[in-house]
N, C-alpha and C positions, 0 to 999 in steps of 0.2 A: 522395407515396412514404409516407408512415407517419413514428408515431415509433420510434425504439430506446432503447434502456437500455443505458446507458455508465456503465463504470467506468476508473479510472485506477490504476494500482497498480504498488509495486518488487517481482517475482515472486523468491519465494524460491526459490534455486537447487535444483541436485540436489545431492549427495543429500537435502540437507535437507530439500527442498518435501516429496518422497513422503514421508519419514518421518512430518513433520510433518500430511500428510494422512491416510494410513493412522493415526496415533494418534486423529485427531478422528474418523474411523470408529467407532475401535475405544471412544469412549464414546459412540458411540450417536446421534452427529450426523447427520440424514438428508443434510444439507446438503454434506458433508464431501466428496463426489466430485464435486459440481457447481461447485465452486467454488477454483479454482489457489491455494495457499498464497502468501498477501502479505501485503504491507504498504500500506495504502489511502492513496493520493492522493488520490481523490474519491470518494467514496460513490455509488452506483448512483443513475443520473440520468436522467430524461428528456429528449431530444436529438429534433429534426427528422431524420430521415433525408439530409435536403439538404444539411445542414449540417456534413454529417462533412467533406467538404474543408475546411472551414476549423475545421475542428476540428483536425484533422491538421496543419494547417499551423500553428495556436497550440503544439501539442503540441513541433512540431518547432523549433519558436524557441526554446522553454525549455528543449527538451535542448541544443540547439547552442550554448546559453551554459552549459550547466553542467559537469560536473568528474566522474568518476569519484570515487567516498569507500567508506571504510569501512565496511560495518554489521556489528556483533555483533547476537546476540539472546542472554540469559541469565536463566533464572529464569521465574516466572509473577507475575500478575497480574489482576485482575478488575476487571471494571465493576460489580459485582451492588452493592447490591441496585438501583441506577439501570437495570443493564442485562443483561440475562442472559448475560454474553460471558465468559468464562476467555479470558485470552492469553500469549504468551509475551510477554516486554518487549524492547522495540531498546533495548537499553544506550550501542548509537555506532552514529551517522550518524542521530541524533533530528533534531536541527538540520535538517541537510540534507533532510530527508523535511518537515518543516517550510518552509522556503526552497518547496521545490518544490510544495506545496499548495496554498500561498498564490497562489504566479505559476498553476498552473493555474486556479484558480475567481476568478481577477484579474477586476476588473470592466470590465477593456479585451479582455478575450478573451471567445469564444461558449461558457462554459461557466462562468457568472454561480453560484455558487450557497453559500446561507447552511448552515450546517453546525447539525444538531440540538444537538452536543455538543460543547464546544472540541475542536479536535485532539490526538490523541494516539496517534504512529502506535506502533503491537503486529501482532503477529501470532494472527490467531483459531484455538482449537484446539476452544474448544465454547460452540453458541450454542444459544438456548434449547430444551436438554437438562434433565433432574429435576436439583434440586440434588445429591445424591448422585454424577451421574454430574458434576457440574462442580464438585465436591467432587476428583472421582478425579481429574480431570483436573489441575487446580490441585496437586495433592499428587504425581502421578507424572514432571509435567513440571517439578517444581521445580529440578533441578539442571539442565535442558536448557544447552545450548551451541550457538552455531553462528556462524562468521565468514566476512567474503567480501569481495571488494570490487566495490558495485553500479557496473555500467556501464552501466546506461540503467532506464527504465521504459516502460513497454507502455500501451497501450488496448485494453478489452474491451470485450464486448457479451452481453450477457445472451439468450440464445437463448428460444423459447416452451417448450423444455422444461427452463427454469431453470438451464439450464447456461454458465457462463462461458465466453466462447471468445477467444481474444487475436485482434485485429482488425490490430494493428503497432506493432512495437518503435521504442522511440526513445531511441536512444542519445547518450551525453553526448558532448561537445567538439569534434562537429564544425567550429562555427568557433572553437574556442580560449579562449573567453570564461570569466571566474571570476564565479559568482554570490556576491552578497554573502548572507548568512547570518546572520538575526538572532539573537544569543545570548541568555540568558536576561535579561540586565542588558538589554536592548534598546539595545544599541551592535552593530554590524556585524562581521562576521567573515569573511575570504574562509573559502569551504568547503573542506572537507577533498580533497586531492588527491592519489593515487599515480599520478600521472604525471610522469616523470620533467620 
């Protein structure tokens, strides 16, 4: 069956997703239209196509244990000079994203993966373009704001044309569980929820 390139992420919903994709394109980023606007939970990872059912079952278990949580984006940040990226910051929902990405890559599952850099949830708006264009992205989106309730995450596959396409959505809470979200101090807190 061969290998596939997979990613797991939280989609930035409309109208925010399209707006940020258009802005990314306007800064000259050639990848803008091939990458849906998102917060990464697992970066591009090679997997055996035959493992897809096990991968989907693993992600389904994680989503079932989760609950919807508030997400808020505000302002910009950058990973320069370590990495040529400008991003919109996740200012609410970051601890829940961190909890999720750890579960996705957990050693007990089929998507074990070491990260090149420490996990930092964000929404990329410019990558690998000129410094001037990166500076423009950083400045022009400096007052950007968006907020929504995150109710799911999704599995994506990168095609031979380098375009990322959603394979499956994983809504939270089918099992009604509550994840323990590690807080900055190392103790656990319940994941925030907007469900009654």
